[in-house]
Biotite code that builds the C-alpha atoms (Angstrom):
import biotite.structure as struc

atoms = struc.array([
    struc.Atom([-24.960, 48.350, -52.341], chain_id="A", res_id=1, res_name="MET", atom_name="CA", element="C"),
    struc.Atom([-22.902, 48.823, -49.200], chain_id="A", res_id=2, res_name="ARG", atom_name="CA", element="C"),
    struc.Atom([-23.761, 45.327, -47.968], chain_id="A", res_id=3, res_name="ASN", atom_name="CA", element="C"),
    struc.Atom([-22.839, 43.850, -51.344], chain_id="A", res_id=4, res_name="ARG", atom_name="CA", element="C"),
    struc.Atom([-19.428, 45.530, -51.230], chain_id="A", res_id=5, res_name="CYS", atom_name="CA", element="C"),
    struc.Atom([-18.822, 44.272, -47.686], chain_id="A", res_id=6, res_name="LEU", atom_name="CA", element="C"),
    struc.Atom([-19.763, 40.775, -48.731], chain_id="A", res_id=7, res_name="GLY", atom_name="CA", element="C"),
    struc.Atom([-17.397, 40.940, -51.700], chain_id="A", res_id=8, res_name="LEU", atom_name="CA", element="C"),
    struc.Atom([-14.566, 42.145, -49.440], chain_id="A", res_id=9, res_name="PHE", atom_name="CA", element="C"),
    struc.Atom([-15.090, 39.244, -47.029], chain_id="A", res_id=10, res_name="LEU", atom_name="CA", element="C"),
    struc.Atom([-15.248, 36.782, -49.883], chain_id="A", res_id=11, res_name="LEU", atom_name="CA", element="C"),
    struc.Atom([-11.990, 38.033, -51.400], chain_id="A", res_id=12, res_name="LEU", atom_name="CA", element="C"),
    struc.Atom([-9.847, 38.532, -48.317], chain_id="A", res_id=13, res_name="PHE", atom_name="CA", element="C"),
    struc.Atom([-10.963, 36.175, -45.545], chain_id="A", res_id=14, res_name="LEU", atom_name="CA", element="C"),
    struc.Atom([-9.987, 32.984, -47.396], chain_id="A", res_id=15, res_name="PRO", atom_name="CA", element="C"),
    struc.Atom([-6.495, 34.424, -47.851], chain_id="A", res_id=16, res_name="LEU", atom_name="CA", element="C"),
    struc.Atom([-6.050, 34.787, -44.083], chain_id="A", res_id=17, res_name="VAL", atom_name="CA", element="C"),
    struc.Atom([-7.921, 31.852, -42.564], chain_id="A", res_id=18, res_name="SER", atom_name="CA", element="C"),
    struc.Atom([-6.025, 28.933, -44.175], chain_id="A", res_id=19, res_name="PRO", atom_name="CA", element="C"),
    struc.Atom([-2.644, 30.332, -43.102], chain_id="A", res_id=20, res_name="ALA", atom_name="CA", element="C"),
    struc.Atom([-3.888, 30.935, -39.585], chain_id="A", res_id=21, res_name="SER", atom_name="CA", element="C"),
    struc.Atom([-5.402, 27.460, -39.411], chain_id="A", res_id=22, res_name="ALA", atom_name="CA", element="C"),
    struc.Atom([-2.175, 25.910, -40.724], chain_id="A", res_id=23, res_name="GLU", atom_name="CA", element="C"),
    struc.Atom([-0.119, 27.769, -38.111], chain_id="A", res_id=24, res_name="SER", atom_name="CA", element="C"),
    struc.Atom([-2.427, 26.612, -35.309], chain_id="A", res_id=25, res_name="THR", atom_name="CA", element="C"),
    struc.Atom([-2.340, 23.026, -36.583], chain_id="A", res_id=26, res_name="ALA", atom_name="CA", element="C"),
    struc.Atom([1.469, 23.121, -36.674], chain_id="A", res_id=27, res_name="LYS", atom_name="CA", element="C"),
    struc.Atom([1.728, 24.496, -33.141], chain_id="A", res_id=28, res_name="LYS", atom_name="CA", element="C"),
    struc.Atom([-0.811, 21.973, -31.872], chain_id="A", res_id=29, res_name="THR", atom_name="CA", element="C"),
    struc.Atom([1.113, 19.134, -33.508], chain_id="A", res_id=30, res_name="GLY", atom_name="CA", element="C"),
    struc.Atom([4.336, 20.278, -31.854], chain_id="A", res_id=31, res_name="GLN", atom_name="CA", element="C"),
    struc.Atom([2.590, 20.400, -28.470], chain_id="A", res_id=32, res_name="ILE", atom_name="CA", element="C"),
    struc.Atom([1.200, 16.887, -28.927], chain_id="A", res_id=33, res_name="ARG", atom_name="CA", element="C"),
    struc.Atom([4.668, 15.605, -29.779], chain_id="A", res_id=34, res_name="GLU", atom_name="CA", element="C"),
    struc.Atom([6.181, 17.321, -26.741], chain_id="A", res_id=35, res_name="SER", atom_name="CA", element="C"),
    struc.Atom([3.500, 15.922, -24.416], chain_id="A", res_id=36, res_name="CYS", atom_name="CA", element="C"),
    struc.Atom([3.900, 12.429, -25.870], chain_id="A", res_id=37, res_name="SER", atom_name="CA", element="C"),
    struc.Atom([7.615, 12.642, -25.103], chain_id="A", res_id=38, res_name="ASN", atom_name="CA", element="C"),
    struc.Atom([6.847, 13.559, -21.489], chain_id="A", res_id=39, res_name="ILE", atom_name="CA", element="C"),
    struc.Atom([4.423, 10.638, -21.225], chain_id="A", res_id=40, res_name="ASP", atom_name="CA", element="C"),
    struc.Atom([7.128, 8.329, -22.574], chain_id="A", res_id=41, res_name="LEU", atom_name="CA", element="C"),
    struc.Atom([9.633, 9.548, -19.980], chain_id="A", res_id=42, res_name="GLN", atom_name="CA", element="C"),
    struc.Atom([7.073, 8.831, -17.256], chain_id="A", res_id=43, res_name="ILE", atom_name="CA", element="C"),
    struc.Atom([6.482, 5.346, -18.641], chain_id="A", res_id=44, res_name="LYS", atom_name="CA", element="C"),
    struc.Atom([10.243, 4.730, -18.634], chain_id="A", res_id=45, res_name="ASN", atom_name="CA", element="C"),
    struc.Atom([10.555, 5.926, -15.014], chain_id="A", res_id=46, res_name="ASN", atom_name="CA", element="C"),
    struc.Atom([13.125, 8.529, -15.995], chain_id="A", res_id=47, res_name="SER", atom_name="CA", element="C"),
    struc.Atom([11.579, 11.462, -14.124], chain_id="A", res_id=48, res_name="LEU", atom_name="CA", element="C"),
    struc.Atom([11.580, 12.479, -10.478], chain_id="A", res_id=49, res_name="VAL", atom_name="CA", element="C"),
    struc.Atom([8.153, 11.931, -8.879], chain_id="A", res_id=50, res_name="THR", atom_name="CA", element="C"),
    struc.Atom([6.721, 14.079, -6.085], chain_id="A", res_id=51, res_name="LEU", atom_name="CA", element="C"),
    struc.Atom([3.413, 13.729, -4.224], chain_id="A", res_id=52, res_name="TYR", atom_name="CA", element="C"),
    struc.Atom([1.115, 16.317, -2.635], chain_id="A", res_id=53, res_name="PHE", atom_name="CA", element="C"),
    struc.Atom([-2.406, 16.513, -1.203], chain_id="A", res_id=54, res_name="ALA", atom_name="CA", element="C"),
    struc.Atom([-4.898, 18.720, 0.593], chain_id="A", res_id=55, res_name="VAL", atom_name="CA", element="C"),
    struc.Atom([-6.238, 16.405, 3.283], chain_id="A", res_id=56, res_name="LEU", atom_name="CA", element="C"),
    struc.Atom([-9.753, 16.360, 4.738], chain_id="A", res_id=57, res_name="ALA", atom_name="CA", element="C"),
    struc.Atom([-10.314, 19.137, 7.247], chain_id="A", res_id=58, res_name="GLY", atom_name="CA", element="C"),
    struc.Atom([-7.367, 21.210, 6.015], chain_id="A", res_id=59, res_name="ALA", atom_name="CA", element="C"),
    struc.Atom([-7.622, 24.701, 4.578], chain_id="A", res_id=60, res_name="GLN", atom_name="CA", element="C"),
    struc.Atom([-8.261, 24.739, 0.777], chain_id="A", res_id=61, res_name="PRO", atom_name="CA", element="C"),
    struc.Atom([-4.659, 25.647, -0.051], chain_id="A", res_id=62, res_name="ASP", atom_name="CA", element="C"),
    struc.Atom([-2.944, 23.747, 2.766], chain_id="A", res_id=63, res_name="ALA", atom_name="CA", element="C"),
    struc.Atom([-0.907, 21.341, 0.642], chain_id="A", res_id=64, res_name="TRP", atom_name="CA", element="C"),
    struc.Atom([1.227, 18.649, 2.280], chain_id="A", res_id=65, res_name="THR", atom_name="CA", element="C"),
    struc.Atom([4.138, 16.853, 0.616], chain_id="A", res_id=66, res_name="GLU", atom_name="CA", element="C"),
    struc.Atom([4.561, 13.075, 0.883], chain_id="A", res_id=67, res_name="PHE", atom_name="CA", element="C"),
    struc.Atom([7.690, 11.046, 0.254], chain_id="A", res_id=68, res_name="HIS", atom_name="CA", element="C"),
    struc.Atom([6.131, 8.092, -1.554], chain_id="A", res_id=69, res_name="SER", atom_name="CA", element="C"),
    struc.Atom([2.961, 6.955, -3.296], chain_id="A", res_id=70, res_name="LEU", atom_name="CA", element="C"),
    struc.Atom([2.246, 4.581, -0.419], chain_id="A", res_id=71, res_name="ALA", atom_name="CA", element="C"),
    struc.Atom([2.515, 7.433, 2.093], chain_id="A", res_id=72, res_name="GLU", atom_name="CA", element="C"),
    struc.Atom([0.216, 9.586, -0.057], chain_id="A", res_id=73, res_name="LEU", atom_name="CA", element="C"),
    struc.Atom([-2.434, 6.875, -0.398], chain_id="A", res_id=74, res_name="GLU", atom_name="CA", element="C"),
    struc.Atom([-2.340, 6.083, 3.308], chain_id="A", res_id=75, res_name="ALA", atom_name="CA", element="C"),
    struc.Atom([-2.964, 9.715, 4.197], chain_id="A", res_id=76, res_name="ALA", atom_name="CA", element="C"),
    struc.Atom([-5.641, 10.188, 1.514], chain_id="A", res_id=77, res_name="CYS", atom_name="CA", element="C"),
    struc.Atom([-7.527, 7.083, 2.658], chain_id="A", res_id=78, res_name="SER", atom_name="CA", element="C"),
    struc.Atom([-8.807, 9.217, 5.535], chain_id="A", res_id=79, res_name="LYS", atom_name="CA", element="C"),
    struc.Atom([-10.159, 11.800, 3.099], chain_id="A", res_id=80, res_name="GLY", atom_name="CA", element="C"),
    struc.Atom([-8.830, 14.509, 0.802], chain_id="A", res_id=81, res_name="PHE", atom_name="CA", element="C"),
    struc.Atom([-10.117, 17.291, -1.448], chain_id="A", res_id=82, res_name="SER", atom_name="CA", element="C"),
    struc.Atom([-7.203, 17.464, -3.879], chain_id="A", res_id=83, res_name="ARG", atom_name="CA", element="C"),
    struc.Atom([-4.051, 15.517, -4.576], chain_id="A", res_id=84, res_name="LYS", atom_name="CA", element="C"),
    struc.Atom([-1.252, 15.775, -7.112], chain_id="A", res_id=85, res_name="ALA", atom_name="CA", element="C"),
    struc.Atom([1.549, 13.740, -8.625], chain_id="A", res_id=86, res_name="THR", atom_name="CA", element="C"),
    struc.Atom([4.317, 15.840, -10.115], chain_id="A", res_id=87, res_name="VAL", atom_name="CA", element="C"),
    struc.Atom([6.992, 14.736, -12.584], chain_id="A", res_id=88, res_name="TYR", atom_name="CA", element="C"),
    struc.Atom([10.181, 16.728, -12.983], chain_id="A", res_id=89, res_name="SER", atom_name="CA", element="C"),
    struc.Atom([13.594, 16.615, -14.629], chain_id="A", res_id=90, res_name="LYS", atom_name="CA", element="C"),
    struc.Atom([16.615, 18.655, -13.571], chain_id="A", res_id=91, res_name="ASP", atom_name="CA", element="C"),
    struc.Atom([14.365, 20.416, -11.018], chain_id="A", res_id=92, res_name="SER", atom_name="CA", element="C"),
    struc.Atom([11.974, 21.516, -13.781], chain_id="A", res_id=93, res_name="ASN", atom_name="CA", element="C"),
    struc.Atom([8.345, 20.407, -13.563], chain_id="A", res_id=94, res_name="ILE", atom_name="CA", element="C"),
    struc.Atom([7.207, 18.800, -16.816], chain_id="A", res_id=95, res_name="LEU", atom_name="CA", element="C"),
    struc.Atom([3.821, 17.437, -15.741], chain_id="A", res_id=96, res_name="LEU", atom_name="CA", element="C"),
    struc.Atom([1.492, 17.940, -12.807], chain_id="A", res_id=97, res_name="ALA", atom_name="CA", element="C"),
    struc.Atom([-1.382, 15.444, -12.554], chain_id="A", res_id=98, res_name="ALA", atom_name="CA", element="C"),
    struc.Atom([-4.100, 16.729, -10.234], chain_id="A", res_id=99, res_name="LEU", atom_name="CA", element="C"),
    struc.Atom([-7.229, 15.077, -8.869], chain_id="A", res_id=100, res_name="GLU", atom_name="CA", element="C"),
    struc.Atom([-10.025, 17.139, -7.305], chain_id="A", res_id=101, res_name="ALA", atom_name="CA", element="C"),
    struc.Atom([-13.320, 15.964, -5.801], chain_id="A", res_id=102, res_name="LYS", atom_name="CA", element="C"),
    struc.Atom([-16.686, 17.591, -5.190], chain_id="A", res_id=103, res_name="GLY", atom_name="CA", element="C"),
    struc.Atom([-17.688, 18.183, -1.553], chain_id="A", res_id=104, res_name="PRO", atom_name="CA", element="C"),
    struc.Atom([-20.296, 15.401, -1.743], chain_id="A", res_id=105, res_name="ALA", atom_name="CA", element="C"),
    struc.Atom([-18.119, 13.229, -4.013], chain_id="A", res_id=106, res_name="LYS", atom_name="CA", element="C"),
    struc.Atom([-20.647, 13.805, -6.800], chain_id="A", res_id=107, res_name="GLU", atom_name="CA", element="C"),
    struc.Atom([-17.841, 14.548, -9.241], chain_id="A", res_id=108, res_name="TRP", atom_name="CA", element="C"),
    struc.Atom([-14.121, 13.985, -9.692], chain_id="A", res_id=109, res_name="VAL", atom_name="CA", element="C"),
    struc.Atom([-11.809, 15.900, -12.005], chain_id="A", res_id=110, res_name="HIS", atom_name="CA", element="C"),
    struc.Atom([-8.495, 14.526, -13.283], chain_id="A", res_id=111, res_name="TYR", atom_name="CA", element="C"),
    struc.Atom([-6.302, 17.205, -14.826], chain_id="A", res_id=112, res_name="LEU", atom_name="CA", element="C"),
    struc.Atom([-2.887, 16.908, -16.425], chain_id="A", res_id=113, res_name="LYS", atom_name="CA", element="C"),
    struc.Atom([-0.846, 20.092, -16.836], chain_id="A", res_id=114, res_name="TYR", atom_name="CA", element="C"),
    struc.Atom([2.058, 19.823, -19.283], chain_id="A", res_id=115, res_name="TYR", atom_name="CA", element="C"),
    struc.Atom([4.824, 22.447, -19.148], chain_id="A", res_id=116, res_name="PHE", atom_name="CA", element="C"),
    struc.Atom([7.590, 23.488, -21.516], chain_id="A", res_id=117, res_name="ARG", atom_name="CA", element="C"),
    struc.Atom([11.242, 23.656, -20.484], chain_id="A", res_id=118, res_name="ASP", atom_name="CA", element="C"),
    struc.Atom([10.842, 27.417, -19.911], chain_id="A", res_id=119, res_name="ASP", atom_name="CA", element="C"),
    struc.Atom([7.995, 26.728, -17.459], chain_id="A", res_id=120, res_name="GLY", atom_name="CA", element="C"),
    struc.Atom([5.110, 27.902, -19.641], chain_id="A", res_id=121, res_name="SER", atom_name="CA", element="C"),
    struc.Atom([1.932, 25.845, -19.877], chain_id="A", res_id=122, res_name="LEU", atom_name="CA", element="C"),
    struc.Atom([1.504, 23.980, -23.152], chain_id="A", res_id=123, res_name="GLU", atom_name="CA", element="C"),
    struc.Atom([-1.476, 21.685, -22.610], chain_id="A", res_id=124, res_name="LYS", atom_name="CA", element="C"),
    struc.Atom([-4.226, 20.729, -20.168], chain_id="A", res_id=125, res_name="ILE", atom_name="CA", element="C"),
    struc.Atom([-5.836, 17.317, -20.492], chain_id="A", res_id=126, res_name="HIS", atom_name="CA", element="C"),
    struc.Atom([-9.155, 17.057, -18.643], chain_id="A", res_id=127, res_name="SER", atom_name="CA", element="C"),
    struc.Atom([-11.008, 13.906, -17.592], chain_id="A", res_id=128, res_name="ASP", atom_name="CA", element="C"),
    struc.Atom([-14.153, 15.029, -15.759], chain_id="A", res_id=129, res_name="PHE", atom_name="CA", element="C"),
    struc.Atom([-16.619, 12.529, -14.264], chain_id="A", res_id=130, res_name="ARG", atom_name="CA", element="C"),
    struc.Atom([-19.997, 13.278, -12.735], chain_id="A", res_id=131, res_name="ARG", atom_name="CA", element="C"),
    struc.Atom([-23.166, 11.524, -11.684], chain_id="A", res_id=132, res_name="PHE", atom_name="CA", element="C"),
    struc.Atom([-26.522, 12.669, -13.014], chain_id="A", res_id=133, res_name="GLY", atom_name="CA", element="C"),
    struc.Atom([-25.697, 13.135, -16.695], chain_id="A", res_id=134, res_name="ALA", atom_name="CA", element="C"),
    struc.Atom([-28.192, 12.190, -19.390], chain_id="A", res_id=135, res_name="TYR", atom_name="CA", element="C"),
    struc.Atom([-28.738, 12.362, -23.125], chain_id="A", res_id=136, res_name="GLN", atom_name="CA", element="C"),
    struc.Atom([-30.977, 15.260, -24.073], chain_id="A", res_id=137, res_name="ARG", atom_name="CA", element="C"),
    struc.Atom([-33.283, 13.253, -26.322], chain_id="A", res_id=138, res_name="ASP", atom_name="CA", element="C"),
    struc.Atom([-33.835, 10.548, -23.653], chain_id="A", res_id=139, res_name="LYS", atom_name="CA", element="C"),
    struc.Atom([-34.488, 12.849, -20.715], chain_id="A", res_id=140, res_name="GLY", atom_name="CA", element="C"),
    struc.Atom([-33.147, 12.898, -17.173], chain_id="A", res_id=141, res_name="ASP", atom_name="CA", element="C"),
    struc.Atom([-34.859, 9.642, -16.174], chain_id="A", res_id=142, res_name="GLU", atom_name="CA", element="C"),
    struc.Atom([-31.943, 7.712, -17.702], chain_id="A", res_id=143, res_name="GLN", atom_name="CA", element="C"),
    struc.Atom([-29.033, 9.224, -15.807], chain_id="A", res_id=144, res_name="GLN", atom_name="CA", element="C"),
    struc.Atom([-25.503, 7.837, -15.786], chain_id="A", res_id=145, res_name="PHE", atom_name="CA", element="C"),
    struc.Atom([-21.964, 8.575, -14.663], chain_id="A", res_id=146, res_name="LEU", atom_name="CA", element="C"),
    struc.Atom([-20.394, 10.491, -17.524], chain_id="A", res_id=147, res_name="VAL", atom_name="CA", element="C"),
    struc.Atom([-16.725, 10.862, -18.434], chain_id="A", res_id=148, res_name="LYS", atom_name="CA", element="C"),
    struc.Atom([-15.998, 14.057, -20.351], chain_id="A", res_id=149, res_name="VAL", atom_name="CA", element="C"),
    struc.Atom([-12.674, 14.266, -22.192], chain_id="A", res_id=150, res_name="ILE", atom_name="CA", element="C"),
    struc.Atom([-11.298, 17.649, -23.291], chain_id="A", res_id=151, res_name="ARG", atom_name="CA", element="C"),
    struc.Atom([-7.927, 19.172, -24.201], chain_id="A", res_id=152, res_name="ASP", atom_name="CA", element="C"),
    struc.Atom([-6.714, 22.745, -24.293], chain_id="A", res_id=153, res_name="ARG", atom_name="CA", element="C"),
    struc.Atom([-3.516, 23.838, -26.042], chain_id="A", res_id=154, res_name="TYR", atom_name="CA", element="C"),
    struc.Atom([-1.524, 26.972, -25.192], chain_id="A", res_id=155, res_name="TYR", atom_name="CA", element="C"),
    struc.Atom([1.221, 28.935, -26.877], chain_id="A", res_id=156, res_name="ASP", atom_name="CA", element="C"),
    struc.Atom([4.251, 30.187, -24.957], chain_id="A", res_id=157, res_name="SER", atom_name="CA", element="C"),
    struc.Atom([2.502, 33.496, -24.128], chain_id="A", res_id=158, res_name="THR", atom_name="CA", element="C"),
    struc.Atom([-0.304, 31.702, -22.288], chain_id="A", res_id=159, res_name="GLY", atom_name="CA", element="C"),
    struc.Atom([-2.898, 32.116, -25.035], chain_id="A", res_id=160, res_name="LYS", atom_name="CA", element="C"),
    struc.Atom([-5.228, 29.163, -25.596], chain_id="A", res_id=161, res_name="CYS", atom_name="CA", element="C"),
    struc.Atom([-4.852, 28.341, -29.300], chain_id="A", res_id=162, res_name="ILE", atom_name="CA", element="C"),
    struc.Atom([-7.085, 25.275, -29.515], chain_id="A", res_id=163, res_name="LYS", atom_name="CA", element="C"),
    struc.Atom([-9.824, 23.486, -27.586], chain_id="A", res_id=164, res_name="LYS", atom_name="CA", element="C"),
    struc.Atom([-10.845, 19.928, -28.384], chain_id="A", res_id=165, res_name="SER", atom_name="CA", element="C"),
    struc.Atom([-13.982, 18.014, -27.555], chain_id="A", res_id=166, res_name="GLY", atom_name="CA", element="C"),
    struc.Atom([-15.883, 17.500, -25.497], chain_id="A", res_id=167, res_name="PRO", atom_name="CA", element="C"),
    struc.Atom([-16.205, 13.732, -25.930], chain_id="A", res_id=168, res_name="ARG", atom_name="CA", element="C"),
    struc.Atom([-18.700, 11.975, -23.683], chain_id="A", res_id=169, res_name="PHE", atom_name="CA", element="C"),
    struc.Atom([-18.539, 8.390, -22.413], chain_id="A", res_id=170, res_name="PHE", atom_name="CA", element="C"),
    struc.Atom([-20.883, 6.316, -20.285], chain_id="A", res_id=171, res_name="ASN", atom_name="CA", element="C"),
    struc.Atom([-18.504, 4.906, -17.675], chain_id="A", res_id=172, res_name="THR", atom_name="CA", element="C"),
    struc.Atom([-20.699, 1.848, -17.082], chain_id="A", res_id=173, res_name="SER", atom_name="CA", element="C"),
    struc.Atom([-20.687, 0.685, -20.708], chain_id="A", res_id=174, res_name="THR", atom_name="CA", element="C"),
    struc.Atom([-17.632, 2.499, -22.106], chain_id="A", res_id=175, res_name="GLY", atom_name="CA", element="C"),
    struc.Atom([-19.778, 3.697, -25.019], chain_id="A", res_id=176, res_name="ARG", atom_name="CA", element="C"),
    struc.Atom([-19.244, 7.149, -26.468], chain_id="A", res_id=177, res_name="GLU", atom_name="CA", element="C"),
    struc.Atom([-22.396, 9.284, -26.198], chain_id="A", res_id=178, res_name="MET", atom_name="CA", element="C"),
    struc.Atom([-23.661, 12.419, -27.948], chain_id="A", res_id=179, res_name="THR", atom_name="CA", element="C"),
    struc.Atom([-25.674, 15.476, -26.877], chain_id="A", res_id=180, res_name="ASP", atom_name="CA", element="C"),
    struc.Atom([-25.063, 14.853, -23.165], chain_id="A", res_id=181, res_name="VAL", atom_name="CA", element="C"),
    struc.Atom([-26.405, 17.195, -20.502], chain_id="A", res_id=182, res_name="VAL", atom_name="CA", element="C"),
    struc.Atom([-24.221, 17.534, -17.400], chain_id="A", res_id=183, res_name="PHE", atom_name="CA", element="C"),
    struc.Atom([-23.216, 20.113, -14.823], chain_id="A", res_id=184, res_name="LYS", atom_name="CA", element="C"),
    struc.Atom([-19.660, 21.306, -15.380], chain_id="A", res_id=185, res_name="ASP", atom_name="CA", element="C"),
    struc.Atom([-17.105, 22.832, -13.028], chain_id="A", res_id=186, res_name="VAL", atom_name="CA", element="C"),
    struc.Atom([-14.480, 25.488, -13.670], chain_id="A", res_id=187, res_name="SER", atom_name="CA", element="C"),
    struc.Atom([-10.875, 24.572, -14.471], chain_id="A", res_id=188, res_name="TRP", atom_name="CA", element="C"),
    struc.Atom([-7.920, 26.090, -12.654], chain_id="A", res_id=189, res_name="PRO", atom_name="CA", element="C"),
    struc.Atom([-5.411, 27.273, -15.259], chain_id="A", res_id=190, res_name="VAL", atom_name="CA", element="C"),
    struc.Atom([-1.759, 27.542, -14.232], chain_id="A", res_id=191, res_name="TYR", atom_name="CA", element="C"),
    struc.Atom([-0.075, 29.498, -17.010], chain_id="A", res_id=192, res_name="SER", atom_name="CA", element="C"),
    struc.Atom([3.379, 28.702, -15.619], chain_id="A", res_id=193, res_name="ASN", atom_name="CA", element="C"),
    struc.Atom([4.655, 25.916, -13.362], chain_id="A", res_id=194, res_name="ARG", atom_name="CA", element="C"),
    struc.Atom([5.477, 28.572, -10.751], chain_id="A", res_id=195, res_name="GLU", atom_name="CA", element="C"),
    struc.Atom([1.718, 29.193, -10.466], chain_id="A", res_id=196, res_name="LYS", atom_name="CA", element="C"),
    struc.Atom([1.059, 25.678, -9.158], chain_id="A", res_id=197, res_name="LEU", atom_name="CA", element="C"),
    struc.Atom([-0.357, 25.930, -5.609], chain_id="A", res_id=198, res_name="PRO", atom_name="CA", element="C"),
    struc.Atom([2.314, 23.624, -4.134], chain_id="A", res_id=199, res_name="PHE", atom_name="CA", element="C"),
    struc.Atom([5.273, 25.099, -6.035], chain_id="A", res_id=200, res_name="TYR", atom_name="CA", element="C"),
    struc.Atom([6.781, 26.647, -2.888], chain_id="A", res_id=201, res_name="ALA", atom_name="CA", element="C"),
    struc.Atom([7.004, 23.182, -1.319], chain_id="A", res_id=202, res_name="LEU", atom_name="CA", element="C"),
    struc.Atom([8.896, 21.895, -4.349], chain_id="A", res_id=203, res_name="ILE", atom_name="CA", element="C"),
    struc.Atom([11.367, 24.755, -4.193], chain_id="A", res_id=204, res_name="GLN", atom_name="CA", element="C"),
    struc.Atom([12.002, 24.054, -0.519], chain_id="A", res_id=205, res_name="ALA", atom_name="CA", element="C"),
    struc.Atom([12.525, 20.307, -1.017], chain_id="A", res_id=206, res_name="ALA", atom_name="CA", element="C"),
    struc.Atom([16.028, 18.834, -1.508], chain_id="A", res_id=207, res_name="PRO", atom_name="CA", element="C"),
    struc.Atom([16.965, 17.425, -4.907], chain_id="A", res_id=208, res_name="ALA", atom_name="CA", element="C"),
    struc.Atom([15.722, 13.873, -5.590], chain_id="A", res_id=209, res_name="SER", atom_name="CA", element="C"),
    struc.Atom([16.460, 11.008, -7.937], chain_id="A", res_id=210, res_name="THR", atom_name="CA", element="C"),
    struc.Atom([13.925, 9.402, -10.270], chain_id="A", res_id=211, res_name="PRO", atom_name="CA", element="C"),
    struc.Atom([11.338, 7.304, -8.441], chain_id="A", res_id=212, res_name="THR", atom_name="CA", element="C"),
    struc.Atom([10.248, 4.046, -10.009], chain_id="A", res_id=213, res_name="LYS", atom_name="CA", element="C"),
    struc.Atom([6.494, 3.899, -10.558], chain_id="A", res_id=214, res_name="GLN", atom_name="CA", element="C"),
    struc.Atom([4.531, 0.878, -9.351], chain_id="A", res_id=215, res_name="PRO", atom_name="CA", element="C"),
])
């Protein structure tokens, strides 16, 4: 009898809460997508200031160096790096930080885009993770390939993750989307505010710049 009453309670009240909550999350997610699309458009139009950073080979894990141009960054990174970043800002406020990290044996590479609101809070992380040795479960590990895993995470202004998308898997050799892929993942660094970025102190110390035209 008790279980029947509990079931009736859930049936009556949960549907009244869930749709509203889902609608609120969908609305917030839509607003975040629109905001991030606007940032992407500003980057495409070369209307943002661009800054470059990297942790070069042999340096301490958090020993970031600033570079004055993309050419200077690429020249330095050609000798080896563990992480590098391109940062886009407006009125001294960071809107997007695009990071690239590599595994110690170059067995994986992780491209991460961190989008920030005007108040500095994180609103979205876009992840493009690529690794050798992935395979489809039903075909076994004899047919391994380089996988690209696409995922997104959306955050409200308090830092709470309100939605996770994906993952979507792609064979980088063929471009085909795959299903039920087995791969070894890595952890994501989450910077809840632009001030948490590991190179933020270098940005604060740098003089004001003008928008840099992208190649």
